[in-house]
BATORPA-502848 format. One record per residue: z, y, x of N, C-alpha, C, O in turn; residue in one letter. Coordinates in steps of 0.05 Angstrom, whole numbers, plus 5000, padded with zeros to 4 digits. Layout:
ZYXZYXZYXZYXA/...
***
This chain:
280182216254278982456255276182476278274382636275X/276382336292273382146312271581956293269181926293X/274081806274272381616257270881816234268681766225X/271881966228270882186202268082276212265882206205X/269082516239266682626249264682356249263082336230X/264682176267261981956278261581886250259081876247X/262781816226261381786204259581976187257981876171X/259682256189258982486183256882526198255282616181X/255482496223254182476242252182256235249782296235X/253382016228250981806220250381916199248082006196X/252081936181250182076149247982276148245882286134X/249182466169246982646165244182606193241982726195X/245282426208242582396224240882186206238382176208X/242082056192240381826165239282026143237282006129X/240782216144239282466113236182506138233982416132X/236682626161235382776173232882556180230582636179X/233182406184230082156195229682066168228681846167X/229982146148229082106117226482156114225582306132X/224682086097222882226090223482486071225882506066X/221982656062222482866041223582746017225682806006X/220882466005222482355977224382335981225982415964X/225482236002227982036001229982176005232082085997X/229882396017231882656015232282785981234382845969X/230082795976230482795940231782695919233082785900X/230782385933232282215913235182115920236481995902X/236382165944238782265956240182395940242082315926X/238682695945240682905929240882845893242782895878X/238782745889240182735850240782505844241182435820X/241082285869243382035864246182185864247982105849X/246482405881248282485889250082655871252582665869X/247982815856248782995830249282835811251382845799X/247282635804247682385777250982285778252482285759X/251882195811254382065814256482315798257382275776X/256982555814258682665812258882805777260982885767X/256082825762256782915740257582635718258982655697X/256482375727258782195716261182165726262281995712X/262782245745265382285745266682545741268982595746X/265182675733266482935715265882825691268382805689X/264982735669265582555644267082435651268982475635X/267982225674270482045670272482165675274182145657X/272982305694275582445696276282585666278582605656X/274082665655274182965631275582665602277682675589X/273982495601274982255588277382155586278382085565X/278982135618280681985611282982125613285182015615X/282582375614284982635628285582775593287982795584X/283782835580283882975556284082835526282082775512X/287282775519287382605493286582745470286782985465X/285282545455284382615416286382675410288382585420X/286182845392287382895366286782855338284382845331X/288882825317288582765293289082975280290083165293X/288683005257289683135239292482955222292482715219X/294883155211297183035201296782965175295483075157X/298282725174297682575140295482515137295082495113X/293082455152290682405148289182665135288382625113X/288782865144287683155146288783325112287683515101X/291383145104292283335086292083615084291083695105X/292583785070292984105064294984195053295384165029X/296784335069299984375060299984735052298384925054X/302084715044302285035030303185165048303185075071X/303985405042304685615062307185625070307785755090X/309285465052311985425052312485145068314285135084X/310784905061310784665078309084725109309284605130X/308084865105306785005139308985135160309285095184X/309985275146312685475159314185265165314485225189X/315685055143317484855144316484715177317584775199X/314484535174312084425194313284515218315084425232X/311084815217312484915247314984935259315584825280X/316685115244319685095255319884835265320084825290X/319784575249321284275256319484305288320884325308X/316584315289316084275314316784475336316384405360X/317784715331318284915350321284755357321784705380X/323184685337325484645338325984365363327784335380X/323584195356323183985373322084015403321983845420X/321584225405320884325427317184165440316084105461X/316484175407314184005413311584255409311584395388X/309184295432307784545429304484575435302884755439X/304484175436301984015439300384075412299083875405X/300084215400299684165366297784495363297784725372X/295984325343294284535327294384675305295484495291X/294184855290293484935268290585015254289685245257X/289084815237286684865239286184995200285684825183X/286385185194286985255165289585225157291785305166X/288885095137291884945118292084605128292984445111X/291484515152291884315164292984325199292884515214X/293784115203295484105229294783905250296283715253X/293183915261292183735288293983605308294183795324X/295183435316297783265334296583165352294183175345X/296983055375295382875397296382635383298382635369X/294582385387294382185382296181975394296781775381X/297182065426298081885437301981965432303581785438X/302482165425304082235413305082285387306982435383X/303782175367304782225343306682125324307282195302X/307781835344311381785333313581965338315781975326X/312682155363314282365364314882695344316982815337X/312282735339311682965317312382765291313482935276X/312382575280312982515258316582475260318082555242X/317382375278319882325286321382595279323382585266X/320582845288321083115294321983205263324183285257X/319183155242319283285220321483095202322683175183X/321682855211324282695197327182745198328782735179X/327582835226329682915234330683185231333083255234X/328783345224330283565220330083695189330583925185X/329383515169329883545147327183685136326983755112X/325183715154323283915137321083685130318783705140X/321583555119318683355113317083495092317983645074X/314883445095313083645069313783505043313983265038X/313983715026315383755005313683454980314583414958X/312283364987311083214970311782834980311182634967X/312782855001314682655013317282645006318282415009X/318882834998321782824993322682944966320883034951X/324982944959326683064935328383194948329983124965X/328083424937330883554944332583554928334283724932X/332983344900334983324883336182994896338482924893X/334682864907335582624925337082694945339082544950X/336582914960337783074984340683194978342483154995X/341183324958342783314946344983124932347383174933X/344282984922345682784918347182554937349282424935X/344682574962346582364984347982534997349682445013X/347582884991349883015007352283024995353883175006X/353082904973355882994954356782714972355682524983X/360282874968361882664980363282624960362682714938X/365982464965368082394940369282714945369482834924X/369782844962372083164954370283324942370983534932X/368483264941366383544923367383564892366883374877X/368383734884368883734852366183734833364283714847X/365583754811363883624793362483974790359984004790X/363684124789362084394780360284414811357884444813X/361684404829359884434863357984214861356184274877X/357183954848355683774848353583834828351483704829X/353984004811351884004790350884224800348484194804X/351784404804350984674818348884554838346484574835X/350084414862347584384876345284144862342984194869X/345483954848342883864835341684084824339684134837X/342284294801340384474790339284694808337284814801X/340584744831339284934856336984744863334684834864X/337484444867335084334886332884264867330584234875X/333584234844332084174813329484474814327084474809X/330884664821330284934814327184954846324985054845X/328684804872326584794891324484574886322284654894X/324584364877323484154866321084284848318784214852X/321784464829320484554815317984794817315984834804X/319284924839317785054855315684984866313685124868X/315984694879314384584896311584454887309584424900X/312384354847310884234836308284434823306084374816X/310284764824308384924812306085074841303785144839X/307685064862305985114886303384864896301684874914X/303784674877301484474877298784534864296684414869X/299184734846296284834834294684914861295584964883X/292084914853289984944867289685264877288485304898X/290885524859290185704854292785884862292986124863X/294685674866297385854866298585744899298985504904X/298986004921300285964942303385924939304085724951X/305286054929307986034928308986064899307986204881X/311085934900312286014863315685954878316385824897X/317086114859320286054861320986024826319986144807X/322685854828324685814793327185854800328585744816X/327686114776331286114772330786064753328786094740X/334185924746334685744717338485874715340385904730X/337985914695340685984682341485974649339886044631X/343985874643345485824632347786054617348786234631X/348386024587349786284584352586144569352385904565X/354386244562356986134552355486024518353186024509X/357785934507357585884478359286064459361586164459X/356986074441357386304425358386124398356885954388X/361586184388363086154367362785884365363085774387X/362185714342362985384345360385244351360185004348X/357985434363355685344363356185094391357785114410X/354384864387354484624416352384724430352684634452X/350184894430348184944429348585164459350385334456X/346885194490347985474500345585504516344085364530X/345785834507343085984518341785984537342286194548X/340485884549338085854580336585994582336286124562X/335386034598333086214612331886104635333586004650X/329486094644328586114669326786324673326286474654X/325886354697324986644709322586504735323686394754X/320786504734319086384745317286634770316586814756X/316886664787315386924803313286704825313786524842X/311286804815308286554823306686824845306487064841X/306086714862303586944878301286704888301486494902X/299186854874296886624880295886694902296786874917X/293386494905291786584926288286804917286486794900X/288986974939286587094929288987414920291487444923X/287287554910288187824896287887834863288688024849X/286587584851285887594827288987424808290287244817X/289187534787291687424762291087224762288787184769X/292786984754292786814742291386764715291986924697X/289786584711288986534678291286544664293486544676X/291086554633293386464613293086224606294886154592X/291386054610292285724607293685684630294985484625X/294285764655294285594676298385754670300485634673X/297985994664301486114656302685884639304585734646X/300785884606302285714591302885464600304885354590X/301385294622302185054633305085054642306884924632X/305185234664308085304674309285354661311585294669X/309285474634311085464612312085124605314385034603X/309684994602310084814588312384564606313684374596X/312184664633312784504654315184584654316584394647X/316384744658318884864655320384834632322684744636X/319884864610321184814583321184534577322784464559X/319684334589319784014592322083884613322583644616X/322984094626324284024655326884004643328583854652X/327284154622330184214627330684124587328984174570X/332684014584333183874556333684254535334884454544X/332484224513333084484489332084744493332384934478X/330384734520328985044524326685074504325984894488X/325985254506323385364483321585534513322385614535X/318885514500317285694516318085974516318086134535X/318886014490319986344491322186434517322386654527X/323486204522325886254540324886254575326286264595X/322386244574321486144600319786494603318686574582X/319486674628318386844635316686774666317786654685X/314386854665312386844682311587094703309587224696X/312687154725311587434740309787324752309987104763X/307587474751305187394772305787674787306587894777X/304887584818305187874829302988034832303388264840X/299987924825298087984824297288134803295188254806X/298888154774298388214747300288504754301688564774X/299688654733301088954727303088854708305188984709X/302788664692304788554668304788304668303188144677X/307688284652308987964646307287814640305187914636X/307487494635306987444612307587434594307087234581X/309587694580309987614555307787854539308087924516X/305987954553303588154546302088204559302188374578X/299888054551296787964565294888144544295688254524X/292888154551290188204536289188064516288088164496X/289787734519289287554498291187664482290587774461X/293687634490296087674460295587934445296487954422X/294088144457293588334442291988294423289788234431X/292188294401289088284390286688544384284288554378X/288388704389286289084386285089024417282689064422X/286788934435284888974463282688734463280388754469X/283888514455282288264458279088354438276888364448X/279788414410276988574402275588714407273288714401X/277288974426276189204443273689064457271189074454X/275388914475273688744503271088564483268788594493X/271188434463268688294456266388504444263988464442X/267888724437265488874420263888984439261388994440X/265789064458264689214496262488994502260089034501X/263688804507262488524517259488454508257488404521X/259988474483257388414463255188654462252888604466X/255988854457253389144459252489204486250289294491X/254689114506253389114538251488964542249489004556X/251888754528250088514541246988574524244788484529X/247888774500245388754485243588984501241388934510X/244489174502244189364525242889304549241089444558X/243589124559242089034587239188964585237089034597X/239988744558237288684553234988804555232988744567X/235789014540233689304529232889424557230489484559X/234589464578233889634588233989504627234989604648X/231889194620230389074627228289244654228089194678X/226889444638225289554643225489854664223690004671X/228889874669230190094680231789954706234089874705X/229689934736231089834746233490024758233390274761X/235289874763238290004776239890134761241790264770X/239090084733240490284721243390094712243589854706X/245490334713248290214696249490344673249390584668X/250890114658251490064637253790094636254789914649X/255890274622258790264607258490314576256990464564X/260490134569260690114541263090154534264689994544X/264890464507266890384509267390394471266790584456X/268090224466268690144436271590284424273390274441X/272090384403273690424384274290314364272990374344X/276490104361277889884341279490044318281590164325X/278790064290279690134276283190044277282889804270X/286090074280288189944281289089834255290889674257X/288389874237288489744206288689404209287289264224X/290189344197290188974200290188904169291489044153X/289088764164288488584139288988874104290288794085X/288389004105287589194088286689044047284488974039X/288589044036287588934003288689153986290989243984X/286489203973286589453953286289303924284589133922X/288089373899287089293876286289563859288189713865X/284689703842284289873820284589713795284089473791X/285689943774285589873750285190093734286790273733X/283090073720281190323706281590223674281489993667X/282090493654282790393637280990583620280990813628X/279090483589277990593573278590833560280990903560X/276691003547277991223532278691153511280891213503X/275790933489277590873465278690543463277390363473X/280290523455282190293451279290113439277090183433X/280589863439278689613415280389543397282289403404X/280189623369281589483346281389183343279289063342X/283789083342284688833336284788813309282988703297X/287088923294287388843266287089113250286989333262X/287089103227287389403214288489363182287589183168X/289989503175292389543150291389783134290789973149X/291089843101290789953089292589933063292389733048X/294690163055295890153036295890403011297190603019X/295090422993294690612969296190672946295190522930X/297690782936299090802913299391122900298991322914X/300091112869299191322859300791372834300091222816X/302991552826305791612810305391822794305492052803X/304891772773306091922746308491942728309391742716X/309392182726312392212710312492502690312192722701X/312792482670313692702651315992772643316792602628X/317992972646320093062633319993322616317993472616X/321893362604322993532595324193812611325893772628X/323294082605324594302621327694352620329294242606X/327994522635331194672629330694812609328494932608X/332194822592332895022570334395202568334095392553X/336695162588338695372591341095232575340895022562X/343595402578346295332570346195352532345495532518X/347495032522348095142493350095332478352395362488X/349695432461351095692452349995962437347596012435X/351696112430350196322424350096572448348196702457X/352296582452353296752480350596762503349596982510X/349396502514347296562532344696572517342896622533X/343696532488341996602476342596872453342196842429X/343397072462344097252447341497322444341897412421X/339097362447337097442444335497382413333997522400X/336897082409336697032380333996792384332196792402X/334396622362331896472357330496522365330096762367X/328196302377325096362375323896122373325595942374X/322196072371320295852362319295742387318795882407X/319195562386317695472412316295122407316994922395X/314195192422312594932420314594622437315694622459X/314394412416315094222438312894102457313693972476X/310094132453307194012480308894102497310293972512X/308594402495308294512519310794552535311094712554X/313194342522315794432540314794162561315894202583X/313393932561313593762577312593802604310793962608X/313593662624313493752657312493482668313993282669X/309393502678308693182697308993282718309493492728X/308292992726308292982766307092792769307692582758X/305792822779303792652801304492562831304992722849X/304392372833304392312872302792042885302191812878X/302592142898299591952906300491832942300792002960X/300591642945301691542977299391362986298391172974X/298791443011296591323025297591253052298291423069X/297590993055299390843081296890703093295590563078X/296190743118294390593135295290483169296390643184X/294690283175295590113197294190003225293989763223X/293590073240291189923256293189813284295289893293X/291689623290293289493311290689443333288489343328X/291789573366288889603377289689493409291889383411X/287889533434288989433454287289643477284989663472X/287989763495286989913516283889753532283889523541X/281889903531280089663552281089793583281890023589X/280689563599281589653624279989513646279089303638X/279189573677277789493695278889363713280589503724X/278789093725280889023747279189013766277188873762X/279389183797277289143824279788943848282089023849X/279088773859281888763876279488713902277788543897X/279588833923278188733950279788793969281688953970X/278588593991280488594019278888674044276988524050X/279288834055277688854079279488784108281888744113X/276888804122277388514145278788764163278389004162X/280188624177281688804204279988814229278188674239X/281189024235280389134267277589094268276188974284X/276789264243274189414247272389624272273489824282X/270389554277269989734306269389994289268189974267X/270090214297269290434284266890634301265290764288X/266790644322264590814333264690634366266790524374X/261990634381261790514402260090754415258190864404X/261290814448259190994462258190844485259590684497X/255490894491254890724510254290954535253491184529X/254590894557253391064577250790974601250790754611X/249891064603246990954618247591104641248691324637X/246791034668245891214691243791104709243690864714X/241891294719239691204731239491324750240091564750X/238491164776237791274798235691474800233791434784X/235391654814233991864817231391814833229491964832X/231491574848228891514856227791344836226291164844X/228191354810226791174784224691394780222291334779X/225991714776224791854772222491984788220592114779X/223091934810220891994838218091814835215691874835X/219591574833217191394823214991454795212491474796X/216591474772214691474756213791794757212891904736X/213791924776211992154773210092094798207992204799X/210991874822208791784831205991744812203691844813X/207791504790205791354781203891554759201591494756X/204691714748203391924735201892114743200192234729X/202492154771200192314784198092164797196092254807X/198791854797196491614814194791614789192291624790X/196491604759194691544741191891774742189491714740X/192992044747190592264738188292184757185992124748X/188792194778186492174796187391894813188891914831X/186291624805186091404821185391364854186391194869X/183491584862182691624880185091634907184891484926X/187391834906188991934918191691564926191591344915X/192891664943194091424953198091534952199291744950X/198491374953201791414953202091674968203091874957X/200991685001202191885016201092195009201892395020X/198792164984197792474976199392554950198892754938X/201492354942203892444917205192734929205192744954X/205992924918206493184928210093074921210592864908X/211893254931214593144921214393244892212693404887X/216193144872216693254844218593554843220793594854X/217293724827219593954823221893944798222593774781X/222494164805224994244784223394134760223393904751X/222094314752220494284728219994064715220794014692X/218393854734217393604737219993404722219893284701X/221993434740224793254739226193334709226993154694X/226293564702226793584675225593404656226493224642X/223593504660221793324639221393064637221292974614X/221092944655221592594657224692554655225492324652X/226192724656229392664647229692644617230492454604X/228692894608228892854574227392664555228192584533X/224492624570223292434564224792064558224491944537X/226391974582227091774583229291884574229191764552X/231091984572233692034557232891954528234091774517X/230992074518229992024493229091704481229391584460X/228191654497227291384490229491254497230091114477X/231191214517233290994523234691124495234890904484X/235891314475237391384463236791234438238591104427X/233491234425232891084409232790794415233290644396X/232290664441232390464443235490334438235190094432X/238090394437240690404434241290394410242390214397X/240390654403241990704376242190524345243890514327X/239590394351240190134332241389974333241589824314X/242689944354244589694356247789814354249489644357X/248790094348251090234345251090194324248990224311X/253590134312254890114283253990424262252890634269X/254990364238253590624221255890844223258390834226X/253791084222256291314223256491364194255791244173X/257691614201258291794171254891934166253392004184X/254391934133253292014125252492364146254492494151X/250292444155250392714163250492724187249492914199X/251992504199252192524234249992444244248092344232X/250392504274248492474287248692224301251092194303X/247692044311248491794328247391894360248991804377X/246091994368245192064385246892164409246092084431X/248892314408250292394418252892164424255092244431X/252291874420253291654423252591614451254091614470X/250591594449248591464479248291764501247391984496X/249191644523250191964546247491744566247791504568X/245491864576244391824603243992044621243192274619X/244691884642245492094668244091954692242991734694X/244492144710242991994734244192024757245692214757X/244091874783246591914807244891834835243791624840X/244891964845242591994879242891714892244991584890X/240991634902240691374913241891454947240491584962X/244091374953244891484984244591115000245390894990X/243291165025243491015039245090755039247490775040X/244190545040246390335043247690365070247190575082X/249490155083250290075112248289985119246689855105X/247990035146246089895163245789605169247989515176X/243789395169244789195176245489085201244589165222X/247288865198248688845231246588775242244588695230X/247088825275245388715291246188435295248488335296X/244088335296244188035312245087975338244088025360X/247187875331249387775365248087555388249487385397X/245787585393244587335404246187335431247387115431X/246587425445248687325469251287225459252787115475X/251987255436254787165437254186875420255486665420X/252086935409251286565396250586435411251086195407X/249286485431247786285450250386165471250785925474X/252186405485254686315488256586065476258085895485X/255686165448257885975425256585705434257685505443X/254185745428252485495426252685315453252585075452X/252885455473253585355500255785185504255784965515X/257585325494260585285502261084965478262684795484X/259684965457260184805449257784525445257984325431X/255684615463254084285471252384325499250084295505X/255084405516254684335546254984075550253084005565X/256683835544256283695548253183455544252283275559X/252283555516250183455514247283535532245483395540X/247883775535246283815563246183785584244283865597X/248483635595248883535616247983225620247283105640X/248083155596247282835599244782855594243682645600X/242683095582240583085580239783195613237783115625X/241483375623239983365653239983165660237683075662X/242382975667243482715679240982535677240282415698X/239782495658237182325640235482445655233582315665X/235782655659232482775672232382745697230182725708X/234682735713234482685746233882425745231982355759X/235182245732233981955729231681865729231181645738X/229682035719226781995710225682085740223981985754X/227682365746225582505775225982205793223982075799X/228082135798229081915811227381645816226681535836X/226981585789224381305785221681415791219681285796X/221981695790218481715784218381725824216581605835X/220581895842219681925864219781635879218581595900X/221181495869221681185878219081095873217781065893X/218281065859215280905848212981075863210780975859X/212781325882210781375889211481325921209781285938X/214581325926215381175962213980915961212580865981X/213980735942213680485956211380395956211080145956X/209080605956205480525965206380605996206080406010X/207180756007207080846035209580886052210581116054X/210480706062213880616064213580796098215680856111X/211180846107211680826147212281066141211481196122X/214481156166214381466179213081676174210581656171X/214081876174211282096176210082146210207882236218X/212782026227211182096252209381906256207282016262X/209281696254208381426258206081546244204381576261X/204681656214202381666202201181916221198681896226X/202482136232201682316243200282286273198882466282X/200981976290200681966313201982066332200782066354X/204782196330207082146349204282526362205382656380X/202882576356202282746360199282776382198182986390X/198782546385196482456393193282496379192682496355X/191982526397189182496379187382166373185482066386X/188282096357186881906340183981836334183081956315X/182581686345180281666339179381586310180481386299X/176881746293176881636264175581356269174181276288X/176381226247174480946251171481066241170681276231X/169880726252167580896243166880916223168480836206X/163981056211164381036182162780786167160880676178X/163380746146163080456136160580466132159680676125X/158680236136155280196118155780246085156780116067X/154580496088153980406049152180216040149980126047X/153880186023152979936012150679935982151379985959X/148079875990146179925978146279785945146679545941X/145980015922146279925899144979685891146079525876X/142979665901139479605889140179315907140279355932X/140878965896140778775896137378635900135978655880X/136678555914133878415928135378145916137678085913X/131977985910132377685901133577485914132677435937X/135277365907137377155923136476895913135176885893X/137376635931136276355924138976245924140476275944X/139876105900141876075905142175715905141175585888X/143575615925143375295924146075185909148475255909X/144274975898145974905873147174625889148474485875X/146974545913147374275920146374025926147273845940X/143874055909141373835910139673905933139574105947X/138073645932135673575959134073825957133273945937X/133873865981132574195985128474155974126774345975X/127973955969126073915967125673965932123874105924X/127073875916128373895888129074145885129174215861X/129774335903130674575904128474765898128274925880X/126774695920123974825926122274865905120975055899X/122774555886120274575875121374765846119874875831X/123974755843125274845825124775225827124275375808X/125175295851124675585851121675655852120975885847X/120275505858117275595864116575565828115575755815X/117075395821115875285786117175555771115675665755X/120075685776121775865758120776115773119876275757X/120576205802119876435810117876405829119276325847X/115876405836114276455853114876635878115276565902X/114976945865115777105882117977035903118077115927X/119676875891122176885911121476595930122076585954X/120576425920118976235940117876395970119176425991X/115576475967113676675975115776855994114976866017X/117576965990120077086010121676926025122376976048X/122076736012124076446029121776346047122276226068X/119176386038117476236066117776446089118676396111X/116876726079116676916099118576906115118076846138X/121476956105123176936125123376706140123676746164X/123176456133122976206156120776326175121376396198X/118176326165115876366190116976616210116376606234X/118576826199119777006215121176966233121077096254X/122876756228125776716246123876586271123776656294X/121876316253120976176271119576306302119576226325X/118276526288116276696305118276816328117376966346X/
***
């Protein structure tokens, strides 16, 4: 204890006896040593971490399995960063051994079918072995489907029916339940790829035997918008007209457009029409005409007296002859009736009507009113514009509606003769509601976050600054190392030194001695500068006197 006290007293006495600059240097050196020791202790006490399997991203099912494996092994010094896991570097082997021992190795590094085969014993029946392998295969297929980037989780169920009659084939089916990432449904191309994967995994299965259920979709894969030609045609017609309408309404800021198409559900109509002419066309004519004439005696009665009791009378033989004439005219005509044959085919799913709804904000009418007012008097400013009245609003609304209807109706299909096309375009307005206020900048939170992330860099900068101050103080203390008491004279009055004579900047003529004989130097001096020689002679004479 006395040694420690003696040491502290000596250090305190040495510190108090130091000049002020030496004290500052000592404090800065102690601070630099403390900061360096803190960095040394932190660097040696905190171990680094690395991501599991080189930063691989895991699925939800894999993450759950890994977390359960670490928890079962009592390992808690790991972190989850999104879909990656960080583990300590010095205990990496312990974490990997925990994954392998618990049979929860990530799905891509193991096979459920292989595990089922390895778990089979000689006492298991063939039906049990097949059931295990089929279940393991379903798990592997679900893992493969979950490997798609837009799929979070997937499950596969497979079943086979009994043979029907003498057929060697057995009916089979598979159902796939998918949970996609986010809230959107899977595209049809991805669903078809999943069907092909399941079809190729089981022999004799067709794509129609696979049903894919999307948890984010309201319908199964058996009926989608792409499969229904009526819905697909309606969507294409609406998208095409909406694009054209939006290009026309570029000058109307904030306009909202809605398009509804009505499609004729008739599919592939073929019509055949046959018309017959009223007058036939003659192909051949045949005419036959004949006349016949015959004479015969008329009937004279019964011979004998009794029927001829009147008596004999004279009769002319010529008048008793009867003449018969027969005329026959036969005509035959062969012809064909004229006809006109028409065959027409109508395209399927024709667009019957299209209705367009256009919404404009009320601020558009206010801006239009202000522009019209400023045109009347250019000297006015925006502050002088009066508020729009109801009459002016109705006038501008009617004018705008007419302009929009005239521009859009040319894009709509033809209507029946005499029908009005303007009711197919509806123009309405909606109020401009203020949006949510912008979020206030969280300056304090950002500053604290930055300090928490950059305090090491700031500490290093401060340490470098202290080192520069120490170097600067040391450079100043080198010039005067005497104590302050000695410089102040220990409280005594020290006489000031006599003032030094001021040296004149003017220099007189001087003679330079070259080392030769005095006679030669005098001759040279007199020849070169007679005034200097005269001054030298005067000096000698004055000294002699």
